[in-house]
N, C-alpha and C positions, 0 to 999 in steps of 0.2 A: 346430310345423313349421320346419324349417329349409332353406334353398336354397342351393347354393354351387356354383361352378365349381372342379372339381378340377384342370384341366390335366393328367390323367393320376393315376389311383389307384394306379399302380405306385410302390411305395417309400412310399407314405403310408397305409397300411391303418390302422397305429395311431393316427395324426393323426386320420383321420376317424372312427374308433370313438371315440377320447377326446372329440372335438368333439360327437358325437352324445349322449353321456353327459353331457357337462357342460351342453349346452342342456337335457338332459331331453327330447329330441325324440321324439315319437311317430311322426313320419314325416320323413326326411331326402331330398330330391330333390337329385340329383348330375348335373351336366352335364359333358361332356367326360371321360368315364371312359378313352379311350384304350385301351380294349379290342377286340380283333375278336372275330369270332364264334367263334373257338377260345378265347377268354379270354385270360388273362394272368396275373394274381394269382388264387388260389383267391377267388372271390367270397364265402365265407363269412368271409373273414378281415375283410371290411369290417364285420361284423354283431357288435355287442354282443350279450353273451347275451339271449336272450329276443326277437331280432330275426330277420326274414327280408329277402330282397332279391329284386327282379326287375330284370332288364337289358334294355336295347335297344341292341346295338350299331350301329356305322355298317355298313350292308351291303356287304360287297365292297371295303373301304377303310380307311386308317388314320387315327386320330385319331376326335373327336367321340365318340357315345355318350351314352346317359342312363341312370340307374338310380336306384331308388327303396328305401330301407331303411326298414322299419317294424316296429313292434312286432307280435307274434304275435296278440295279440288283436284287432287290427284287421282287419276283414273286406274287403281289398283284392281286388278281382277283376279281372283283366285285360281289358280291351276290345280286340278285333282291330282294328287300323288299318292301312290299305295304308301301307307305307312308302316314302318320297320319296328321290330321289337328290340332294336339295338339303338336306335337313334330317332330323334324327331325332326322334321322338316316341314317347312310350308313354302309353296311355289307361288309365284306371281308372274303377271305380266303387266306391262304398263301401256294402257290404252287397248284399241280394238286390234291392233296388229301385234304379231309376236317379234317386234324388233328389239326389245328390251325385256329379259326375264330376270328374276330375282328369286334366289333359292338361300332360304335362311335355316340353318342347321345346328342342333345342339347334339353331340355324340359324347355320351358319357365316357369317361377314362377306362382303360384297361378292356377295350372290346375290339381291339385293333383286328384279328385274324377275321372276325365275322363282319365286322361292320364297314371297314373300309372297302373291300370289294362291292358289297351292297351299296355304298353310298357312291361310289363311281358309276354304279349302274344308274341311279338316280340323277347324278349330274350329266350323264350321256342322253338320258331321255329329255332331259330339259333343254339341253343344247341343242338337239334335233329341233325344236319348236322355238328356238330363238335365234336371231341374228347376232346378238350380244347378250350373255350370261354374267351376271353377277352373283357368285357364290360367296358367301359370307357367314360368320357364326362363330361358336365354341367348339372346336374339333378335338381338344384335349390330345394333341400331339405335340410333345416337346422335344426339342433339339437331344436333350439328355436321356429321353427315354429310348428304350427299344421298341421296335415295331414288330416283334416277334410274337406279342401275346403273352410273353412270360409273365408271372407272378411280379407285383411291385415289391420294392425292398423298402423297408423303413428302418430307420433307427429305433431302438427299442430300449427303454431305461425308466427308471423313476427315481427322484433323488430330492432331499430336502434343502441341498447346499448350492445347486446352481444348474442352469439350463444345460450347460454342455456336459452332462452326467455321464455320458458313455459313447463308445463307438460301436457298440454291439448292433448287429442288424438283424432283422427278421424277415423272413420271407413271408409276404401275406397271404391269406387264403385267396382264391379266385374271387370271392364276392366283395373284397377290399377295393374301394376306388381312389383312398387317398392316405397320405401319412399325416398324422397330427401331432401337435406340440401342446400341451396343456400347462398353464400355471393357475394354480389355485391355491387360495387360503381359507381354511376352515378351522372352527375352534368352537368349542363347547365349554360354557362355565369358566373356570380359571385357566384353561389352557392357552399356552403361549400363542400368539398371533402374529409374530413379527417375521418369520421365514416362510415363503412360499414353497409347496411342493411342486417340482416340474416332472412332467411324464411325456413321454415320446412313445408312439407305438402306431401299428396299422389302425386304421379308421374305415367303418363301413356304414357308417350313419351321419349323413349330411347335416342332420341337426345339431351335431356338435361342432360343426365347422365355423371359424372366424365369428366368435359370439362372445359377449360379456352375459355372464348370468350372475345375478345377484339376489341373496335371500338373507333375510334376518326373521328367524322363527324361535320363539323361546329363548334358550341359552345357546341356541346354535346360529353361526353366522357364517356365510360363505361368499367369498367373490371368486369368479371363474372365469378365465379368459382363454382362448384358444386361436390356433392358427393351422390351416389345412394346406397342403399342396398335393401335386398329383404326378410326382414323377420319383425315380428310385434316389433314395437316400436325401430327400429335400427337406426333411424335418430338423434341421441343425441350427435353423434360427431361434433367436431369443424372443420370448414372449413375456410381457410384462402386465403384472396383475393391476387393473384399474384400481386406484386408489378410493379408499370409502371417504363419502361425504356426511359430514356431521350436518348439514343445513336441512332442516325440517321442509319437507314439500306439502304439508297440510293434510296429508292422508293418515288415518289412525286405523290399526287393524288389531283384531284379537290374534294372539301370538302364544304358540306352544311346540313343542317337538319331543316326538317319542319314537323311538325304534323298537320293534319286534311286538308291535302292536297296532291295531287299526283303530285305536281309540286314543284321543288326545286329551290329556288331563293338565291341571294346573295352568289354565288359561291366564293371561294377562292381557293388557292392551298396552300398545307401543306406537309412538310416532314415528312415521316412516321418513326417510332421508333420502336426499339425492334422486338417482334414476329407479329408486325402489317405490314406484307409483301406484302399484296395484297390491290389494288383498288378495293371498291365496289360501284356500283350504284343499289339502291333497292328502289322499291316504291310499294305501296300497292292501290287497288282502292275499294271503297265501293261497296258492292253489292245492296244497295238502299240508297237514298239521306239522310235517317234518321241516316245512320250510317257514314257519312262523317267524323265525328270528331274523327274516328278510324283509318283513313288513316296516313300513313308515309312516307315520302320520304327522303332519306338521299345518300349523296356520301361521300367517305373518306377512311381512312386507317384501314384495318380489319385484323385479323388472319385468316389463310386459312380455319380453320374448320368453322370460322363463316359465310365466303363465301358460304362453301359446305352445310350447314345446319343449322347453328346457327341464321341466319337472318330470315329464314322461320319460325323455331321454337319459336323465341322470338318476332317477330313483325307480324307474319300472322296466330297465332294460332287460332284466332277467325274466326268463320264462317261468320261474317258479312263483312269481306274484302278477296280479293283474290290479289295473287303477280301479279303485272304487270311488273315490271322489276327486275331482279336478276342476274347482271352479274358482272364478277370480272376479274381483269386483274394484272399480275404482272409485266407488261410491254408491250411495244407495240407489237402487233401481237400475244397476248397469251390470248385473250378475250375467256373466257366461259361462258356458261348460263346454270343454271338447270331449266330454264322454257321452255324449247322447242327450236326447230329449229328457227333461226334468219333470217330474209330476208337479201339479199346481201347488201340493203340500210342501214338497221339497222347495219350489220356489219361493213360498211365503216364508218358510223357515229359514232360509239362507238371506232372504231380504232383511229379516230380523237380526240375523247375525251380521250383516252388513250395517245394518242402522247402530248397533252396539259397538260397532268396530268405530 
């Protein structure tokens, strides 16, 4: 048996399959699938040959979720469990008798005062119907953390000179579930690109956690690394910005970058390098005229995860703007959009854009 936190199975199906096969696991328990009730990736893609899968998404929300991938010969029978708004869980029994029960749990951080008593009730109900009960998962209970339900404390600072920039602490809002350390390099045109900027703060957006985002758009270049943790004053660790690769990867994209507008001019074409394997076309539109200076529009080379979620998380987190375009392509005919259905005319136009790139 193996247990791991996937922090989204999207884009990791082959890694998960390989892990299960390398460990020769009869049963693999996965937390934080980040698949909603409508799915995301095809769940069968997570299963090596001869395996099946059962999944419990987070009801009516984003993130979380638990899943079990198991060999077909295992008589794993699902037990009905009322789902909580504080955590996700899936209960099973092995075989026709309730001799062995399995309870897989994902409990988000900072929900202690509500979720722990409720979780104890679920465990008790499962135990009554099982001679032996295995409870496992990601409970987000750290020895360093208080169980009182108090707000998490994070170091809070920004510095261009070093990661250990301050000992100032911030009490985070109740919606925050982690502390984050960010190291980023950004430059436009002739700006210096030697020293990264470090930032530590409270974090409420899991899309920013433990990522490398890369973008080359017009004269704007960005490399962005982060690390998250989930207990008081834990964001003291160093984060290193991933080095830029100069090796072409065969992808060519239209390239431009503009702030304060939803139109991108002065387009050029650029050869992408390293992990920047996707062409992106992204733009935001201001909700009101007074917020137009917050708009951004760009085309260029990007990492896949920047296409999937990074562009929205970094450039459209403000409520003052909405995403107008968010389209990615790895080559002609492979356009995808995370902003809803595209009209036939839009698809044709964007296909031509990808061909020209």
